[in-house]
C-alpha positions in Angstrom: 119.3 170.3 129.4 117.3 172.3 132.1 115.7 175.7 131.5 114.3 178.0 134.1 112.2 181.0 132.8 110.9 184.0 134.6 109.5 187.5 134.2 113.0 188.7 135.4 116.4 187.2 135.6 119.3 189.0 137.3 122.6 188.0 135.7 124.9 191.0 135.4 121.9 193.1 134.4 118.1 192.7 134.3 116.8 190.3 131.6 113.1 190.6 131.1 111.2 187.5 129.9 114.2 185.3 129.6 115.4 181.8 130.6 118.5 180.3 132.3 119.9 177.3 130.6 121.9 174.6 132.5 123.4 171.4 131.0 122.6 168.0 132.5 125.4 168.4 135.1 124.0 171.7 136.4 126.6 173.8 134.6 125.5 177.3 133.6 125.2 177.8 129.8 123.7 181.3 129.6 120.7 183.5 129.8 118.6 183.8 126.6 115.5 185.8 125.7 112.2 183.8 125.9 110.8 184.3 122.4 108.3 181.5 122.5 107.2 178.4 124.4 110.0 175.8 124.8 109.3 172.2 125.8 110.5 171.3 129.3 111.0 174.8 130.5 109.9 175.6 134.0 108.4 179.1 134.4 108.6 180.9 137.8 107.0 184.1 139.1 109.5 186.5 140.6 113.2 187.1 140.0 115.6 184.3 139.2 119.3 184.5 140.3 122.0 182.0 139.2 124.5 181.6 142.1 127.7 179.6 142.1 126.9 176.3 143.9 129.5 176.8 146.6 127.2 179.4 148.1 125.4 176.7 150.1 123.7 178.8 152.8 122.1 181.8 151.2 119.7 183.6 153.5 117.0 186.0 152.3 118.9 189.0 153.9 122.2 188.0 152.2 120.5 187.4 148.9 118.9 190.8 148.9 122.0 192.6 150.1 124.5 190.8 147.9 122.7 189.5 144.8 124.6 191.6 142.3 128.0 190.3 143.5 126.7 186.7 143.9 125.5 186.5 140.3 128.6 188.4 139.0 130.7 185.4 140.0 128.8 183.1 137.6 130.3 182.4 134.1 129.6 179.9 131.4 130.5 176.4 132.7 130.1 177.3 136.4 128.2 174.9 138.6 125.2 176.9 139.7 122.0 176.8 141.8 119.0 178.9 140.8 117.4 181.0 143.5 114.0 182.6 143.2 113.2 185.9 144.9 109.5 186.4 145.3 107.3 189.0 146.9 109.9 191.7 146.2 109.1 194.3 143.6 112.0 194.4 141.0 112.5 198.2 141.3 112.8 198.1 145.0 115.2 195.1 145.0 117.3 196.7 142.2 117.6 199.9 144.2 118.1 198.2 147.6 115.2 200.2 149.1 112.9 197.4 150.0 112.6 197.0 153.8 109.3 195.0 154.0 111.0 191.6 154.4 107.9 189.9 155.8 106.3 189.3 152.4 109.4 188.3 150.4 111.4 185.1 150.5 114.2 183.2 148.8 113.7 179.7 147.4 116.4 177.5 145.9 115.0 175.7 142.9 
């Protein structure tokens, strides 16, 4: 079991202080509220996005422009990769109004 926690997770909606759970094969199990410390959970600053693993070349521009549809294709049992958006304020990213690009980046975990 793998768990990735963050201040924010975008999976069909904003989940504040939650974690993404994957099984040992990398299959998506769900997003759950982070109610306490869980052993073996990696915590990341920024916004985490679960994306179906067939999306092999996700650029920063594409992730910002299409993140809602990319995460919308994920369902329980899907093979996923977890991407982290950092340096982008959540409100700006949610509204699509952030044009600063120079300080933000996408990282596949």
